[in-house]
N, C-alpha and C positions, 0 to 999 in steps of 0.2 A: 528508539532514543532511550538515554538512560533518566532515571529519575532527576539525578542532578542536573543535566542537561535542560530538562524540562522547567524545573525550577528556575534555572540561569534564564532561560529564554522566557518565562512570565515575568521575573523581576526586571528583565532590559525593557519589556514592554510597559509594565506598570511605571520605570522611570521616565520613559518615552513620554507616555501619556501625562504624566505630572509635568513634565518639562513643557509641552503643547498647554496644558491648562496655564501654567505661570505665564507662557506667552500671549495666551487670549487676555488673562485678567492684566496683563501690565499694558496690552495695546490699548485695551479698555480704559484704565482708570487714568492712565496719562493722556490719550486722547481728550477725553471727556473733561479732565480737568483745565487742558489748554483751552477747549472750546468755550468753557464756561467763564476762564478768566478773561476770555475777548468780551463775551456776553455783559460780565458784571461790571468790567470797567467801564462801559457805556451807561450803566445804572448809576454808578457812583458819579460819574461826570454830569449826568442828567440831573443829580442833585446839587451838584456843586458849581458848575459852571455854563453848563449849556443855554441856560435861561438869559444869563448876562450875555453871552457871546453870539448865541444864535438866535434867540427869539424876544432881544431887547425891545423892539417896537411894540411889542403886545402889554409892554407893563410889568413890574416887579412880580406881582402877584400873578395874574395871567400868562406870562412868560414861564413861570415855574409849572403852572398846569398844563401849558403847551409841551414843555420840556418832559414832563411825566407822561403826557400823551404820544409823544415820540419814541419813548420808551416801551409803550404797549402796542404802538402799531405793528411791530415786527411781528408778534403773536397772531397775528391774523394770516401771516403768510407761513407759519408752521406748518399746517396741513398741507398746503402746496409742496412744499420741501419734503415732507414725509411721503406724499405720493409719488413725486418723480424721483426720489433716493430709492425707494422701493423697487419701481419700474428697472431705473438702471442698475440698481444692483444684482438684480436677477440676470440681467444680460454680461455686465462687466466682470462681477465678482463683489463680494462684501469688501475684501480688503482695498479694492480701487477707491470706491464709495466711500471709506472712512477716512481715507487719505483726500479725498476731493472736498468732503465737508469740512476737512481742517483747514485745508488751504484756502476755502471760500472764505471761511470765517476769519483767518488771520489777515487775508487781503483787504476783506473790508475794515478791521479794525486797524490797519496801519494806514489806510488811506483817510480813515477820522483824525489821525494823527497830523495829517500835512494840510488838512480841509482850512480853507481860509474862512474869516468870521464873516458875519453880517456887516461890520464895519468895512471890510474889505472887498466885499464882492456883491454885497446886497443880498436881495431875496434868493438868490441861487445858493447861498451858504445853506440857509435850512433846507432848502430842497434837496441839496445834494446830501445832506447830514441825513435825511429821513429815507434817502434812497439805499444809503449805505446800511442804515439800520434794518431795513427790509433785507438786504442781503443778509445780514447776520441772522435775522429770524429763519429764512428761507435754508439757511446752513444747520442752525439749531435743531429745525424739525427733521431734517435728514439724517441726523446723528444718533439721535437717543434710542430708536426703536432697533437698530441694528446692534447698537452697542450692548443694550439690555439683553436681547435674545441670544447675543454672541455669549454672553455668560451665562445665562441660565440655562440654556438647550443644551451646553455641555458640561453642565455641573455634575458630579458625582451624585448618587440617589442619596438623598435625604441632607443635600448640602445647597439646593437650589437658593435658599433665602440668603444665606451667606455669600455665595458667587454672584448673586443678583445684586449685592449691596455694592457691589465694586463700582459699575457705571454711577450707582447713587453717590457714592463718596465724592466722585469728581465735582459734583455741585458745590460740597462744602469747601474743597481744596481749592476750586477755583475762586470761591469767593474770599478764603483765606489769602491766596497768592493776590487776588485783584486788589485787596483792602489793605493788606501789607504793603503793596506798592505803593499805593496811595499815601499810606502814611508815612513812608520814607520820603515820597516827594514832597510832601507838605510840612515835614520837619526840617529838611535840609535848606529849601525855600521859604522866602517870604512870601506874605499873601499876593502882594503885587508880580511878583515874578512867579507864582503858580499860576495866575488868572492869564499874565501875558503868555508864556511859553511853558510853564513847567508841566500843566496837567496834559499835555501832548506826549510826554515820556512815556507813561504807561501803555499808551496806545503803540506807540514804534516800538517798545519793548516785546510788543508781540511777535515782532518778525523773528526774535531768537527764539521764543517760544515755539513758535511752528516750525521753524528749521528743525530743532530738537524733537517734536512729535510726528514730525515728517519722516526723520530718520528711523526712529523706533516703527513705526507703522510698516514703513516699508522694507525693512529689515525682517520683519515676520513674514515668514513665507505661506504660501498657501497650502499650509499642513491638512490633513485629513479632518481637523477639527473645522478649520476655514471651508474646506470643499463639502462637508455635510451640511453647514451652515446654508452655503451657499443654495445647495440642492433644495434644501426645507424650505428658505425663502421662496425658490421658485415654484414649489407647491403652493404657496400662502399669498402669491401675488394675484389675487382675484379682483375683479371689476368691484368697484366699490356698491355698485346695484348689489350684487351678491352678499357682500357684507352687511349692507344694511337691511337688505329683506329677510336674512337669516338671523342676524346676529345684531339686530340693533338695539336689544334691551343691554348687552354686554357692552357694546360702545357707549352707551349714555352712563352705564353704572361707572364704567372707566373713566369717563369724564369727570362727574359729579365727585367720585371719591378723590380726585387730584384736586379740585380748586380750594379746597381750607387750606392744604399743605403749601401750595403755590402761593396763595394771596400771603399767607403768613411769611413764607419764605422771601418774598419781594420787598415786605417790610422789614425785615433783617437785612436783606441786602443792600436797599434803597433808601428807605423812608426816615428809620429809625438816626442815622448819622445827620441826616437832612434837618430833621426836628431839631436835633439836640445842638446843632450849630448855629442854627437860624437865630439871628438877633431876638431879643426878649421883646422889642417893639413892634416886630414882626411876627410873634406868636411862637418864638421857639425858646431853648434854654439858655442860648447865648454861649454855650461852651467853646472852647477853642477846639479846632479841628483834629491837630494831632492825636491827643490823647483821646478824642472820642473814635477815631478810627482805629487806633490801639487796642480800645477796648473791644470795639466791635469785632475785631480781628480773634482776640484772645475767646470771645463768647463763641464764634463759630465755631471753634475746635469742638465744642459740645454737639454741633451739629453733626460733624465729623463722626465722633465718638457712638453717639446715640443713632446714628443712622447705620453704622457697621453693626453695633448691638442689635438694632431693628431687625435686620437681617438674619442674624443668629438668633433671634429669640423666635422668630417666625417659624424657623426649622423645628421649634420644640412644641411650641402652642398654637401653632397656624398663623397663616398670612392675616384673616379677618380678626381674630382675637388682638395681634399684636397693633393692628390699624386701630382698634376700638380703643384699646389702653390709651395709645398715642394721641388720638382726638378728644378722648375724655380728659386727658391732661392738658392739651392745648386749649381746650374750651374752660376748663376750669381757671386757667392763668389769664386768658386773653383781657381780661379787664383789670383785675389788682396789678398788673405789671405796670400798667401806666402812673400808678402813685407811686412806685419806686422810681421810676423813670424821670417823674416831674419834681422829686426833689432837688434834680441839678447835681446830685454827687455821682461822680465817675462809677465809685464802687457800687452802688445801688443800680446804676445804667447797665453795669457790667451783670450784676447780679440777676437783674430783670431779664436781659437777652438771653444770658445762659440757660436759665430757668424754662424760659420758651423752647430753647432748642432741644430739650427732653421730648416732649409731645411731638416737636417737629420731626426730630430723627426717628423716633417709633413709626410715625406715620408716613415716612419715606423711604426707611430700608426694605421693607418688604415689597415696594410697588412694582418692581422689575420681574420677581416671581410671581407677585400675585396675579399680574397682567398677562403673562405669559400663560399661566395655566387657566386662566378665565376663556382664553380661545383655542379651539381646537387647530389642527396643523395646517389645514386648507385656508384660513383666514388669518393666521396669527400676526403676522407680520404687519398687515394692512390694521387689524384690530387694534394692537398693541400702539401703532403708531397714531392713528386717527385719533384714539381715546384720548391718549396722552395731549395731542395738539389741542384738541378742543377745551381740554379742561385747563390748559395754561391759558386759552384765550380767556375763560371766565374767571380764572383765578389771579394770577401774578400779573395779567397783561396790563391792567389799569389799575391795580391795588393801591400803588403809590398815591397816584391821581386821586381815588375815591377815597383814601383817607385825608388828602389835604381837602379836598371838597368836604367831608364829612366834620373836619376839624374846623374849616371856615366857617361852616352854619351853624355849630353848636359851640364852638369855644372852650370846648372841654375834651381834652385828649382822650379819655375813657371811652368816648364815644365811638373813637377808631377800634377799641377792644370791642366793642359792641357787634361792630360789623365783622371783625374776625370771628366772634361767638357764632353769630348767624352763619356764616358760610361753614363752618365747623360742624354745627348741628345738619346741615345739609348732607357734608362729605359723610359724617359718622352714620346717619340712616342709610345713606347710599352703599356704604361697605357692608351694613348689617344685613343687606339684602341680597348678598352674594353668598351662595353656598360654599361653602370651605373647600378649594378647589386644591388643597397639597397633597399630592400624592398621584395627580393624574398624570396618565401616559402622555408625554409629549409628543411622542412620535406617530401618533395615531390622529386620524380625523375626527374622533371622540374623545369624550373625557373619560375614557376609562381610569379607573384607579389601581396602580400599583400597588398588589397587596403587600410587596416586601418592603415598600418605603412606608 
């Protein structure tokens, strides 16, 4: 074969590899965006309407607390979703499971959109709402581990952080889409129309998004990239006993590393807009819902930008150092931001949230690559998924409810910042205990460092 032919063959192979990488990244980011849109629509509604429509007998204040609790209860089922998805994914293939979790999430969301209220069917309404929320949590638990490893394990050398940021940016993209949808609905409808039937539209809109996501994921063929991933997950589908007996420290650290980011993230997702729009006599700022949602949506673009940058930065200075910078910034800003928010000025509200997203993004972008590199191949899928799910339980699951309880007990919003500062210190210590894993060989059962990286 001539040198020209060899060069042409290598070029063709490189082009094919890049196309496959684009397929993987597109399938990851589109799917996770839609999944988290569904998840966050519930969070928005939990703060806006569910207390009134489904938990009314508990009273206004207690009803809101119960509504926040319904948001958090689904997190308890994430580990189960992670375990089941990992087991079935090893047998059915990664693509099938990613499609299945997408459909499950969309179905639960759409059914909430047609669920009768407490006034219509009594106690069955909140019970069914919680069951559908559990289904959402089960689905979310099965989504992240596969999506994260799909990106990281097939990244070019030295770009794992960047590739691993793609499933991460699906979260702020889903947040932006969910909040923007709510903003359009509240802007075009009266408050009465929104509470009567308008809040259902974002849930029903999920049907359209699921069809789009289903088509994208189904048309991605089982390329060599997917097949290699499936084989690797087969290696890592070990019993939980093996995971916790040999790698308990890594699982615990993975969970602790995530709690601060997840707690702060769920305040951005659900609590801030509720606090800002709550009547003054009920302890809120009394702002109009549409402009608050718009400001929250715009601030969420900071989360997207700094998450992507966090992944890129971690390829340069390391995962641990990037996390440390993010958590230091988040901790420094946790309390002062409330004094801006409490001015009741929308510009200050936007600025407070946007500045928070700097630390939030830098401590989220490197997560997929850090977790993948923390675990050897034979326990990677289980370790990443379980660590993430446990961290979500102790982080964001009940963060809005805790924020409301803290505020109710103290009457000072800055004490919510003290709560975030506390969990941030815990996560900062945890990530500082991790030996920098950047450069490990992901294809082995041990943490060998690839000198070339």
